[in-house]
TIBARO-810960 format. One record per residue (C-alpha): z, y, x. Coordinates in pm, whole numbers, plus 32768, in hexadecimal, padded with zeros to 4 digits. Layout:
<atoms>
ZYX...
</atoms>
This chain:
<atoms>
C1E921ABDE9FC07F2253DEBAC04C237EDDE6BEFF239ADD66BE6A2515DDE7BDDC2637DD5BBCC526C2DE00BD722763DF4DBCF828B0DFA3BBDA28C1E07FBB1D298DE165B97F2971E178B88C29EEE249B70D29A1E268B6352870E1B9B5BB2757E216B467272AE2DDB371262BE306B3F22623E488B5342602E420B56A254BE2B1B6A624F0E2A1B7D4260DE292B8F32625E346BA37260EE2C3BB652694E38ABCD22641E372BDBA2738E41DBF0026CCE4D6C07C26E5E4ADC0E82833E470BFC028C6E484BE83290AE32CBD242905E310BD192A77E3CABD1329A3E517BBCE2913E4DDBB5A2A82E42FBB932B2FE567BA662AC8E631BA092959E5D4B9762995E48EB8A22A97E4B8B82B29E6E613B7C728B4E534B72E2976E40FB6712A51E508B5DC290AE5A6B5992871E45FB6A627D9E3D0B78C27D1E293B8CA27E0E2E6B9ED27DDE241BB5127ECE28EBC8D27B0E19EBDE92822E179BEBD26C1E148BF8C26F1E02EC0D427F9E05FC000289DE150BF7029F2E13DBF072A18DFC8BEFA288DDF59BFEC2852DE57C1132751DE70C195268DDD73C2F62639DDF3C38826C1DF55C2DD26BDE09DC3E025F4E12BC37D24C6E049C20824DCE084C1BB2364E156C07B2377E247BFFD2270E119BFC223DBE051BF2D2461E13DBE382381E151BE0C2380E006BDA224EBE01DBCA824DCE0F8BBFF23E6E011BC0B24E4DEE5BB5125A4DFB5BA4B2493E03BBA2C241CDEF8B981259BDEA3B88A258EDF96B72E24FBDF70B75F23E8E056B8662365E132B8D22469E23AB8F8245AE395BA79244BE3C6BB2C253DE4EFBC7E2546E4FABD732629E5DFBECD2593E66DBF942519E520BE1E254BE471BD982424E56BBEAC234BE519BE46237DE3ABBCFD2367E3F8BD2A2234E493BDC821A8E379BCC7222CE290BBD22198E376BC7D2038E334BC3A2025E1B4BAEE211FE158B9B020EEE1D3B93B2234E2BAB819224FE3C3B8EB228FE4BCBA4C2365E533BA95242FE62DBC0E2453E6CDBC8E255EE76DBDCD2558E828BE022487E734BF9723CAE6F5BF6A2246E77CBF1B213FE68FC07B20C7E703C143220CE660C1E5232BE70DC30A22BBE79FC2AA22C5E924C21C2430E8CDC367247BE839C443242BE947C34224EBEA3FC3452626E979C4C02602E939C51725E2EABEC42B26F3EB05C4B127C7EA3AC62E2776EA55C6CC289FEA1DC62C28AFE8B6C6172789E83AC7C02732E7D7C7922837E693C82A273EE573C7302837E477C605279DE538C6372681E4A3C62626DEE360C4F2280EE394C4582792E498C3A228EAE4ECC4E9296BE53CC4A728AAE682C345288AE6B6C2E22A07E642C3FA2A92E754C2EB2B54E824C3492A92E960C3442956E8D4C1FC29B8E827C16E2A53E998C1E828F0EA3FC16227FCE945C02F289EE8BBBF6F296BE9B7BF222971EB40BFDF2A51EC0ABE972B39EC1FBE722B7DEABABED92D16EA84C0212D4EE9E8BF842E1BE8C8BEAA2CD3E856BFF62C03E874C0AD2CFBE7AEBFBE2D23E690BF872BA0E65DC0F42B6AE67BC1322C46E573C04B2B74E492C0F62A48E46DC1D129B1E38DC2AD28B4E332C2622746E32EC2902616E27AC3ED254DE31CC3902415E28EC23E2437E327C2E324B6E482C40223D2E48DC3C9229AE3C1C24F2255E34FC1BC2294E4D8C3032234E5AAC2F020B1E52CC2A42099E397C13020DFE380C06520B7E4FFBF152098E4D9BE431F3CE4F4BD211F6CE5D5BCAD1E05E590BC3A1E8BE425BBA31FA0E4B2B9FE1F4DE4A8B98C20C6E4FFB9062135E5FEBA2D222FE6A9BA272343E7B2BB68237DE841BBBC24D3E8FDBD062523E9C2BD582653EA9CBDAE2648EBE0BEFB2742EBC1BF4F26C6EA7DC0D926EBEA4CC0E925F7E921C01D24D5E994BFF8246CEAF3BE9E23F6EBA3BEF122C3EB96BF3E22A9EA16BE032320E9CFBD62221FEAB0BE242102E9D6BD9F2194E8A0BC32217FE91ABC78201EE9C3BD161FC5E845BBDA2035E7B2BB1A1FA3E8A5BA8E20B8E956BAD121A8EA79BB4C22E2EA32BAE12446EAB2BBFA2532EB5EBBC22695EB52BC322755EC8CBD382884EC96BD602836EB05BE812831EA4FBECB275EE8FEBE392862E7EEBCB6280CE888BC3628DDE77CBCEC2A24E7CEBCD82A14E94FBBE42B1CE9BDBB4129E4EA52BAF2293BE8F4B96C2974E8E6B93F286BEA0CBA02277DE901B94727ECE7F7B7F227B0E8A9B87D2665E921B8C425F8E7B7B7552673E73FB6A025C0E858B744246DE804B70824B3E68FB5A32517E6C0B55423E3E7C5B5B32305E680B4F123B4E594B62C246BE4BC
</atoms>
């Protein structure tokens, strides 16, 4: 059962302009928070004439929980996005990273939006292939039973976080700092909803979508990114020498500029 969302905590930068009238609403991925967008993207888009807003999904950052995190569902996260979208003066463009990209897909299947952007997004058919890929690539760390209750024990391990979220060329200081900012994630979302129970329905999404992927993503393969784009009747743009956390990698600006150009071409 989906709980009615309180208004989640948000970080807001900039103001809408005649050139970019639609606000941008950024949705973070598993283990992350609004901070991952605030590092570079929010100021970039604010400086380019957008209102840029990033939310903390329930149980992340200072957004409240009314029940244990492990009982939260992907439908709860979609309700959080809707709660923030409803506070904005017009429907926002919704942008999601990883798990947040999946939340965006579910949101767009039920709510109107001028456009959506998927950044290294979970595929519409779920996480199973990616979870197997990550477990095999990090076999020495993947057999911890406690991680079934606290997945951060696996994904937050320094070696796993580096291999999964960042390219080999990412500075160790950057990886260490961002890994220290991760927090736990709902096991219901990771091990049930996004594995088999609440998969996306691309046929119900009518908003135009931009699908972006990273050439050195340790979570989603290039093949999966291209399959996601095909499901939404478009083509993927893959960025070279970048890892999963595209908004935090040293090449983040190229990603932001590509999004800006795509939105501008559509008058958004």
